[in-house]
N, C-alpha and C positions, 0 to 999 in steps of 0.2 A: 504495500499500499504506500510506503513511504518512497519507495522508487518512481512509482507512477506520480505521486505528488512532486516529486523531484523534476521529472521528464515534463510536466504541463509548467511548472514554474519557469524553468530554462526556454521552454516554447514562447509562453508570454514573455519573458525577457526578450526574446529575438524578435517578436513581434513589435514590442515597444521601441526598440532600436530602429525599427524602419516606421516609425508612426507616421512622419509626413508622407512617406510612400504609400502607406495604407489609406492615408486620407485622400491621395489624389487617385487612388484606384476606385475607391467609392465614388470620386467625383466623376471619372471618366467612364467606368463601366455601369451605365444604368440600363432602364428599360429601351432606352434608343439603341444600344449595343446588341441587347437580346433581340429586337425586331432585324437589326441590320445582319447580324451573324445568321441568326436563323433563315432570314429571306436568301442571304447568300448560300447557305448550305441546302437548303431545299430547292433552290432553282438550279444551282451548278455543281452541287456535290462539293468537294475540297479544291475546286481549281482555282479559286480566288485566295486559296492560303497565301501565296506570295505576296498580295497585297497586305495582307495581315501581319505578315513576317516584316516587311519594310517598313510598316507603320510603328511598328515595336521598335525596331531596331533605331528609327529615328527619333522615337519618343524617348529612348534612354538619352540620346545625343543632346536633345533640347532640354532634358531635365538636368543633366548634368551641367549644361551651360548655363541655365539660371540659377541652379543652385550654386555653382562655383562663383558666379557674379556677386550673389547676395553674401556668401561666405566671405569674400575677399573685400567688399566694399562696405558691406553691413546696411547697403540700399536697395529697395525692393525695386520691381520693374518699372511701372508707370512714373514713379517720379524721376527714375533715372532717363527715361526717354526722353526729357527735357534738354539733355545733354547733346541729342542729336543735332547734327550741324544744319540740317535744314527741315524746317517744319516739325521741331521736336515736341513742342508743346501740341501741335494739331494732332501729330501721331499718337499722342498720349490720350488725348481727348476722343478722337475716333476709335482708339482700340477700346477705351472704356465704355462709350456707348454702344459700340457694335456687341461688346461682349455682353453687358447688361440685356441688350436686346433679344440677342441669339438664346441667352439662357432663361429669360422669361417665356419664350415660346416653349424651351425645352420643358420648362417647369409644367407648364400647361398640358403639354404632352405627356410627361410621365406620369401627373396625378389622373389624367384620364384614363392612361392604360392601366395603373395600377389599381384604381378602383373597380375598373371593368373586369380586370382579371379575377381580383378578390371575390367579387359579386359572383362570377361565374364559377370559381371554385366551391364557393359556400353552396351554390345552387347543386353543385355536384354532391357535395357532402351530405347534404340536407335538403332534397328536392322539394319537400313539402313547404319551405319556408320562403317567402318573398324577400329578396334583397334589393337596396337601391344603392347604386353606385355613388349618388350625391351624398347621401350620409356616411358612408364608408370614407368618401374624400373628407368630409369635415372632419371626422373622427382623427385621421390620419393628421391633418392641419393643428387641430387643438393639441394631439399628442408631440408634435415635431416644435410647437411653439412654446410648451411647457419646457422641452429639453433646452431651448434657446434662450428662454428666460433664466436659467441658471447662469449663462454667459460666462463659461470657461473653457478655453481651448482643449486643456487637457481633457476635459469631459466628452467634448464633442469627438476628440480623437478615439477614445475608448469605445464609444458608442459605435463609432464607425469600424472600429476594428471588429466589433461582434458583427455588423451587417455584412462587412466585406467577407468575413470568415464563414458565415453561413452561406453567402452566395458562392464563394469559391467551392467550399465542400459539397454543395448542391449540385453545381453544374458538373464538377469533375465526376461525381459518383454517378450522375445519368449517363455521361459519356461512356463510362466503362461498362454500363447496362445496354447501352445501344451503340457501342463502337462501331465505325465505319471499316471498310477495307484500308489497311495501312498502306498498300501500294497506292492507292487513290490519294492519300495524304501526300506522299513523296511525290506524286505526280504534279498536286497541287502547289508545290514549292517550286515550280518553274514558272516563270512569267508568261502568261498567257491570256488573251481577252476572248471569251465566250462570245459567240456569233449570236447576238441578241441587242436590239435597240435600247433596253432599258439597262443594259450593264453599267454605263456611264453613271447613272444616278446611284447605283447600288454600290458602286466602288467608291465613289465619294461619300455616302453615307458610311460605309464600312470603315473606311479611314478617318472620316469625320469624328467617330466616336472613340477612336484610339489617339490619333495624332492631333491633338485639340489644342487650339490656342489658348482658351481660358485656364488648362491646366499648367501651362508653362508660366504663364503669370502669377496663376495662384501658388506655383511652387516657390517662389522668392517670397511671396508674402509668410508662407507657412514656415519656411525654413526661418526666416526673421523672426515670427511669432515663436517657434520653438527655442530662440536663443543660442542656435548654432553660431560659431564663429570660424574665423579661418583655420583654427586647430582642429576643426570637424571635416576638412576635406575629404580624407578616406571615408568617413562615415557618410558623407553625403554622396558621394561615389557609389557606395555600397548600397545607400538608401534607393538612388535613382535606377540601379541596377534591378534590385530586387521587385520595384515598383513596375518597371517595364516588362519584368520575366513574369510576375503574376498577372498583369495585363493580359500578356500573349496566352498565358495558360488558361485563364479564365474564357477569353474571347474564342480561343482554338475549341475549348470544351463545348460552348453553344453551337458553334458551326458544324462541329463532329457530330452533335445529337441530331440536328436537323438532318445532315447529310446520311446518318446511319438509318434513318427511319423515312422521313419525308420525300426525301430526293430518289431514294429506292422506289418509293411506292408511287413516284411522279405526282406529287401534292405539294406545289410551290404555296408560300404562305406569305400573305401581306402585314399581318398583325398579329399580336399575341392571343387574342381570343379564337381566332381562326386556328392558329398553331395547338393550342391547348385541345380543341375539338379533335383535331386530325391526329394528335398524338397519343390520345388515350388508347384506341383500339390496337395501335402499332407498339406503343412502349409498355402499356400495362397501367394500371392505376397508381401502384407505387412509384415507378419510375416518373410518372405526370406529377405526382404529389411533389416530390422531390424536386423536380424541375421547377415547379410553381413556387416553391419555398426560394430557389435561387433568383426568381424574377423579383419576388417582393424585397429579398435582401438588396437587389442590385437597385430595385427604385427607392428605396427608404434611404440606400447610400449615398444617392445621387442627389436627394433632395434637400438633404442639410447643408451640403457644401455651396449647392445653387443658390440657397436662401441666403447664406452669409456672402455671396458673391458681391452684391452691391455697395454695401458698408465697408467691406475690406478693399476693394478697388478705390472707392472714394479716399478713404484713409491714405491707401497707396500712393494716389496722385498727389495728396498733401503732403505726403512725407510725415504724417503723424500717425502714432500708435492709435489702434482700435480699441475703442473702450466696449466691451462686449455686454457691459451692464448699463450703458446711458441709454437715455430716452431715443436719441436719433438711430442708434443701432437696431432697438427693438421695434422702431416705427417701420423702418426700411425691411425688415426681416418679415414683418407682419403684413406689408403691402405686397412683397414677394410672394407669400404664401397664399394671399387671396388670388393671386393669378391662377394658383393651382384649380381654382373652382370654374374657371372658364369652361373647360370641355365637360365636366358633368353638368354643370348649371344649362348651357346652351347646346348640349348634345352635339358639341362640335367633332370632328375627325381628329383623334389624338394623334395617329399615325402621320397625317399631314403636316401637322406642327412640328413633329419630331423630325421629319426628311427636310423640312424648309430650315429649321434650326440647323441641323448638321451640315447643310451645304452652304448657308451662310457663315459658320464657325470656320469652314475651309478658306474663305474669302479672307480671313482677318489672318490667317496663319503666314503668308508671306510677310507681312509688315511685322509680325511678332519675330520672325526669323532674322530679317533683315536687321532689325534692331539690337538684337542681341549680338550678331556677327560684330557690329560697330563697337559696341560696348566691350565687349571681350579683348578686342584687339587695340584698345586705347592703353598705352604703356602708362601714362599718367594715373589711370584709375586701377589697373590690375597689376602693375609692376611686375615682377617675375613669374606672376601667376596668369599673364596673358595666354590668350589660346595659341596652341601650338599647332603643328602641321596637320596632327590626327584630328584634333578637335575642329578646325577649320575646314578640313576636308570632308569631315560629318555634317558640318552645319552647311556647306555649300551643297552637298548632295541632297539634304534636308530640304533645302530652298528649291532646288530643281525638282524634286518629288512633288514639293507643295504646289509648285506652279503647274506641273502636270494634272494633279488632282484638282487644282482650281479650274482648270479647263474643264475637265471630265465634269465637275460640278455645275459649271456654267451650261454645258451641253444637256447635261441631264435635267436641270431644271427647267430649262426652257423646254424640253421636249415633255417633262410631267406637266408643266403648267398648261401648255398647248393642248393635253390630252383633257385637263381638267375644266378648261375654259372654252 
């Protein structure tokens, strides 16, 4: 018994060491990721695995870059954008407004998907009882606001660790229950575009849930909130590596679940409710329940960081610490949570909100990448820790990849809006 407790204690300490990384995993992997990965797996099997691999590799590069800048200078991202030689203040304001707009859309979509999913799950477990998505959404919002009222970063971090752990264990377990052909997974690592007019939209959404501009801006804020300094450079690199690795493991698990069931049965999905209904006869009720637990963990782990985004970014832009118990902090968080009622109240399409948010997210990524390249190469700011050939090479590759995905995003969004309207 004592040995088992020691193992659990060591595991918890390891998780705490990568606390900022877990915060960002919870931020990045949400219901939008589930929809994108499941849709990709159900439509194309594992053939888009290469896009996920590149997105996670470049995510590590960006996490390392933003983490290093803050550890060395003690400054966070948006405040430092003012140092850009041309339109620095404008770049900071555009990034702030763009990220808040994107995440408000995402929050509306996440709450809509989550409330619909929980309602559907309850109907499966207790068919005779009527459940309303709106009341489920209100209950979630009240619970999260109570958490936010406590107003302490370490508390948020521990709550997110629980949600992310639930999400990761659920998706990985489900993958092993319905694992696809390993040969197909190997083939999927080779870059290739399926012959489908909708593939551009799906690639941009898939990458947009992993290689996300808000994640990297938040990275610098969270590292600063954690109190890490230049002496924590190795810890920061390790944290960035594990964050990117866990993002990949969780994302590929979702894709593999859909590829191992829905793709084989030729049943592509567009949303989580459709996926749940199709998965039950193919995977069984136990595997489905485990998978639903993962989606709930993904949704809850995303809502908290998204709610914190506006006050954190405003504090970042001003260069002032955020008081998580201030009236302004709680008002902004409350307003953000109210946007989560848009989809349940107006019965809007949550998937549309998610897709649009993911595509617009990609449009901000080149600005975020160019800004950190400039800042990391300023000798007067970074000294001996300025970016070297490997980091600069990785950032340049990230920029080129982000431009490619931005192009795919524009093409996909235009085609999608053309069909809708």
